[in-house]
Z-matrix of the N, CA and C atoms (Angstrom, degrees):
N
C 1 1.407
C 2 1.590 1 106.18
N 3 1.292 2 112.97 1 131.62
C 4 1.471 3 119.10 2 178.95
C 5 1.475 4 112.40 3 -75.17
N 6 1.354 5 123.60 4 124.44
C 7 1.461 6 122.38 5 177.83
C 8 1.523 7 111.10 6 -70.55
N 9 1.262 8 115.93 7 139.29
C 10 1.476 9 123.22 8 -179.26
C 11 1.460 10 108.49 9 -121.04
N 12 1.347 11 120.55 10 122.95
C 13 1.397 12 122.23 11 -172.31
C 14 1.553 13 115.76 12 -107.85
N 15 1.472 14 114.77 13 -8.27
C 16 1.407 15 121.51 14 -174.34
C 17 1.592 16 108.06 15 -100.16
N 18 1.321 17 114.27 16 169.96
C 19 1.486 18 125.00 17 -178.68
C 20 1.576 19 110.67 18 -61.80
N 21 1.320 20 116.40 19 -27.31
C 22 1.468 21 120.49 20 -175.68
C 23 1.492 22 111.12 21 -155.20
N 24 1.300 23 119.29 22 161.16
C 25 1.397 24 122.13 23 174.15
C 26 1.546 25 109.99 24 -150.49
N 27 1.383 26 114.41 25 161.91
C 28 1.403 27 119.79 26 173.09
C 29 1.490 28 116.29 27 -112.44
N 30 1.368 29 115.26 28 136.09
C 31 1.493 30 118.35 29 174.83
C 32 1.566 31 101.14 30 -99.60
N 33 1.239 32 115.05 31 114.67
C 34 1.406 33 124.03 32 -177.30
C 35 1.589 34 116.28 33 -85.57
N 36 1.240 35 123.01 34 139.73
C 37 1.511 36 123.47 35 -175.18
C 38 1.469 37 109.18 36 -77.04
N 39 1.298 38 122.94 37 31.67
C 40 1.477 39 123.99 38 174.04
C 41 1.480 40 109.21 39 -129.04
N 42 1.268 41 111.19 40 138.49
C 43 1.562 42 118.84 41 -179.71
C 44 1.593 43 108.18 42 -70.52
N 45 1.189 44 118.33 43 165.45
C 46 1.382 45 123.10 44 -179.63
C 47 1.632 46 110.49 45 -63.14
N 48 1.294 47 113.50 46 -22.59
C 49 1.440 48 124.12 47 173.84
C 50 1.562 49 112.64 48 -80.51
N 51 1.393 50 114.35 49 -6.48
C 52 1.509 51 117.54 50 -178.94
C 53 1.455 52 114.48 51 83.45
N 54 1.278 53 119.57 52 14.73
C 55 1.447 54 122.58 53 -179.88
C 56 1.645 55 106.21 54 -92.04
N 57 1.300 56 117.88 55 144.10
C 58 1.405 57 121.75 56 -176.70
C 59 1.558 58 110.02 57 -78.89
N 60 1.337 59 113.76 58 129.50
C 61 1.482 60 119.93 59 -175.24
C 62 1.541 61 110.03 60 -79.28
N 63 1.345 62 112.97 61 139.28
C 64 1.540 63 116.72 62 -174.79
C 65 1.641 64 102.29 63 -122.40
N 66 1.358 65 116.22 64 156.54
C 67 1.354 66 123.36 65 4.57
C 68 1.491 67 113.73 66 -78.66
N 69 1.285 68 119.38 67 179.62
C 70 1.434 69 122.46 68 -173.01
C 71 1.460 70 117.13 69 -72.09
N 72 1.393 71 112.62 70 -19.97
C 73 1.489 72 115.76 71 178.67
C 74 1.586 73 111.92 72 -105.26
N 75 1.401 74 113.72 73 30.69
C 76 1.458 75 112.53 74 -177.75
C 77 1.480 76 113.38 75 -64.40
N 78 1.382 77 120.79 76 -28.65
C 79 1.426 78 120.23 77 -175.75
C 80 1.604 79 108.34 78 -71.01
N 81 1.150 80 115.40 79 -42.52
C 82 1.547 81 120.86 80 177.92
C 83 1.497 82 106.89 81 -65.18
N 84 1.395 83 123.20 82 -45.84
C 85 1.468 84 122.27 83 176.76
C 86 1.579 85 110.82 84 -56.85
N 87 1.359 86 114.60 85 -48.16
C 88 1.528 87 118.25 86 -174.18
C 89 1.508 88 107.35 87 -61.24
N 90 1.369 89 118.95 88 -46.40
C 91 1.437 90 122.67 89 -173.46
C 92 1.573 91 106.78 90 -75.34
N 93 1.271 92 120.65 91 -26.55
C 94 1.476 93 123.13 92 178.28
C 95 1.452 94 110.73 93 -59.55
N 96 1.358 95 116.20 94 -35.97
C 97 1.405 96 117.87 95 177.94
C 98 1.518 97 119.08 96 -57.92
N 99 1.461 98 109.32 97 -22.64
C 100 1.478 99 115.37 98 -179.76
C 101 1.515 100 111.65 99 -116.74
N 102 1.301 101 114.07 100 33.27
C 103 1.493 102 119.60 101 177.51
C 104 1.514 103 112.94 102 -115.56
N 105 1.331 104 115.64 103 173.41
C 106 1.367 105 119.67 104 -177.03
C 107 1.673 106 105.81 105 -152.10
N 108 1.269 107 112.28 106 161.22
C 109 1.498 108 116.44 107 176.57
C 110 1.517 109 104.25 108 -88.13
N 111 1.374 110 109.67 109 130.37
C 112 1.412 111 117.73 110 -179.87
C 113 1.632 112 109.86 111 -85.01
N 114 1.360 113 117.00 112 -169.03
C 115 1.374 114 121.88 113 -172.61
C 116 1.559 115 110.15 114 -73.07
N 117 1.225 116 116.01 115 -22.55
C 118 1.540 117 125.38 116 -179.82
C 119 1.613 118 109.89 117 -86.47
N 120 1.418 119 111.75 118 5.86
C 121 1.536 120 117.39 119 179.45
C 122 1.569 121 108.21 120 59.84
N 123 1.294 122 117.69 121 38.28
C 124 1.424 123 123.25 122 178.03
C 125 1.654 124 103.97 123 -123.60
N 126 1.248 125 113.18 124 143.43
C 127 1.430 126 119.61 125 -178.49
C 128 1.596 127 108.54 126 -69.41
N 129 1.332 128 115.35 127 129.90
C 130 1.515 129 118.12 128 -178.66
C 131 1.629 130 99.83 129 -123.11
N 132 1.372 131 109.03 130 131.80
C 133 1.507 132 112.89 131 177.57
C 134 1.603 133 106.74 132 -85.35
N 135 1.192 134 112.53 133 159.00
C 136 1.504 135 120.51 134 174.37
C 137 1.430 136 110.95 135 -48.89
N 138 1.338 137 120.95 136 149.68
C 139 1.442 138 124.16 137 170.25
C 140 1.492 139 116.21 138 -69.62
N 141 1.356 140 109.33 139 -9.87
C 142 1.490 141 112.22 140 -174.30
C 143 1.531 142 113.64 141 -111.18
N 144 1.320 143 117.27 142 -4.91
C 145 1.515 144 123.58 143 -175.92
C 146 1.443 145 105.25 144 -148.37
N 147 1.293 146 114.59 145 123.41
C 148 1.523 147 121.74 146 174.36
C 149 1.502 148 120.16 147 -146.08
N 150 1.234 149 119.55 148 143.18
C 151 1.506 150 120.44 149 176.03
C 152 1.483 151 108.44 150 -67.98
N 153 1.348 152 114.71 151 148.96
C 154 1.415 153 122.47 152 171.82
C 155 1.519 154 112.07 153 -159.53
N 156 1.320 155 117.11 154 -172.95
C 157 1.443 156 122.07 155 172.50
C 158 1.584 157 104.85 156 -116.79
N 159 1.199 158 108.88 157 149.02
C 160 1.519 159 118.44 158 173.69
C 161 1.472 160 115.66 159 -137.59
N 162 1.277 161 117.64 160 108.26
C 163 1.489 162 123.01 161 -170.37
C 164 1.510 163 115.81 162 52.12
N 165 1.345 164 114.27 163 36.12
C 166 1.377 165 122.25 164 177.33
C 167 1.540 166 115.57 165 89.38
N 168 1.323 167 116.45 166 2.70
C 169 1.543 168 121.28 167 -179.23
C 170 1.620 169 106.83 168 -113.38
N 171 1.250 170 109.66 169 144.46
C 172 1.545 171 115.67 170 171.61
C 173 1.546 172 112.34 171 -56.88
N 174 1.235 173 111.33 172 142.15
C 175 1.540 174 117.79 173 -175.74
C 176 1.510 175 109.20 174 -152.71
N 177 1.268 176 112.11 175 165.36
C 178 1.507 177 125.58 176 170.32
C 179 1.545 178 111.10 177 -127.32
N 180 1.203 179 111.74 178 117.74
C 181 1.502 180 118.84 179 177.33
C 182 1.484 181 109.52 180 -92.33
N 183 1.393 182 114.56 181 125.31
C 184 1.487 183 122.50 182 -175.33
C 185 1.456 184 107.68 183 -121.81
N 186 1.393 185 112.03 184 128.17
C 187 1.432 186 122.73 185 175.83
C 188 1.561 187 107.03 186 -85.52
N 189 1.261 188 120.78 187 122.40
C 190 1.498 189 125.14 188 -173.12
C 191 1.554 190 110.15 189 -63.96
N 192 1.289 191 117.88 190 -16.58
C 193 1.514 192 121.37 191 171.90
C 194 1.512 193 111.68 192 -56.82
N 195 1.288 194 115.71 193 -22.81
C 196 1.442 195 118.96 194 176.41
C 197 1.537 196 112.36 195 -57.32
N 198 1.235 197 121.77 196 -29.86
C 199 1.452 198 129.09 197 -175.14
C 200 1.569 199 105.05 198 -65.39
N 201 1.299 200 119.21 199 -35.77
C 202 1.503 201 121.40 200 176.89
C 203 1.438 202 113.37 201 -85.71
N 204 1.328 203 121.26 202 -32.51
C 205 1.434 204 123.34 203 -177.07
C 206 1.495 205 109.67 204 -81.26
N 207 1.248 206 118.32 205 -49.25
C 208 1.510 207 125.69 206 -179.41
C 209 1.533 208 115.21 207 -134.09
N 210 1.349 209 115.26 208 74.24
C 211 1.543 210 115.55 209 -172.34
C 212 1.547 211 113.41 210 -61.45
N 213 1.267 212 123.88 211 -23.97
C 214 1.427 213 124.56 212 176.72
C 215 1.492 214 109.22 213 -73.55
N 216 1.347 215 124.91 214 -39.89
C 217 1.318 216 130.00 215 -178.90
C 218 1.550 217 108.36 216 -66.31
N 219 1.414 218 113.79 217 -47.16
C 220 1.454 219 121.38 218 176.23
C 221 1.549 220 112.74 219 -52.65
N 222 1.344 221 115.04 220 -48.58
C 223 1.448 222 123.54 221 178.89
C 224 1.529 223 105.89 222 -62.29
N 225 1.300 224 122.68 223 -46.49
C 226 1.397 225 124.31 224 -176.84
C 227 1.571 226 110.19 225 -59.68
N 228 1.328 227 116.38 226 -43.39
C 229 1.442 228 118.71 227 178.99
C 230 1.505 229 113.29 228 -65.39
N 231 1.308 230 116.98 229 -41.58
C 232 1.540 231 118.24 230 178.59
C 233 1.525 232 109.29 231 -70.05
N 234 1.336 233 117.17 232 -38.18
C 235 1.495 234 118.16 233 178.93
C 236 1.515 235 108.13 234 -65.28
N 237 1.321 236 124.91 235 -41.67
C 238 1.433 237 125.49 236 173.66
C 239 1.495 238 111.39 237 -51.31
N 240 1.353 239 117.82 238 -48.60
C 241 1.447 240 119.62 239 -174.08
C 242 1.523 241 106.55 240 -72.02
N 243 1.269 242 125.30 241 -35.87
C 244 1.435 243 124.03 242 -177.14
C 245 1.556 244 108.54 243 -79.19
N 246 1.325 245 120.43 244 -37.40
C 247 1.450 246 122.57 245 176.87
C 248 1.607 247 110.97 246 -59.50
N 249 1.281 248 112.37 247 -37.99
C 250 1.409 249 117.79 248 -175.88
C 251 1.570 250 113.91 249 -93.79
N 252 1.321 251 112.21 250 2.67
C 253 1.546 252 119.63 251 179.60
C 254 1.530 253 114.92 252 59.98
N 255 1.312 254 110.35 253 32.84
C 256 1.495 255 118.23 254 177.10
C 257 1.573 256 112.79 255 -74.89
N 258 1.298 257 112.45 256 149.39
C 259 1.500 258 118.25 257 176.14
C 260 1.514 259 109.08 258 -72.47
N 261 1.363 260 117.44 259 139.57
C 262 1.467 261 121.64 260 173.28
C 263 1.524 262 108.75 261 -116.23
N 264 1.255 263 120.51 262 121.11
C 265 1.477 264 122.50 263 175.04
C 266 1.610 265 107.71 264 -104.38
N 267 1.373 266 105.36 265 118.91
C 268 1.428 267 114.36 266 -178.01
C 269 1.529 268 113.33 267 -91.20
N 270 1.352 269 120.76 268 151.40
C 271 1.461 270 119.44 269 170.50
C 272 1.594 271 114.51 270 89.84
N 273 1.283 272 116.66 271 31.18
C 274 1.525 273 118.26 272 178.01
C 275 1.508 274 106.98 273 -101.13
N 276 1.398 275 114.69 274 172.68
C 277 1.390 276 117.78 275 179.36
C 278 1.575 277 113.17 276 -69.75
N 279 1.324 278 113.51 277 149.90
C 280 1.589 279 113.23 278 -176.44
C 281 1.589 280 108.08 279 -76.58
N 282 1.342 281 112.96 280 166.24
C 283 1.396 282 119.72 281 176.18
C 284 1.525 283 107.43 282 -64.53
N 285 1.421 284 116.26 283 134.43
C 286 1.382 285 117.44 284 172.35
C 287 1.522 286 119.81 285 -64.61
């Protein structure tokens, strides 16, 4: 597992070799595992993990506070990135 020292990081949909990760909805699928339906019957992503775009590429923004709140989920997210050889960009703004 890659150590993360900043308040948030991005898992980018590119492998370390620069290949685009598939399927194209991987970010929504990963974040969907940590989402719930809200009172308006709409899917709401976790406040700690959310799909996004970063420089035109699919990405997942992770708030490092997830490590304290749900350590197993935090480990799962990092393991997913490492197992799939995805780029991790450390030191970005936290999820609002």
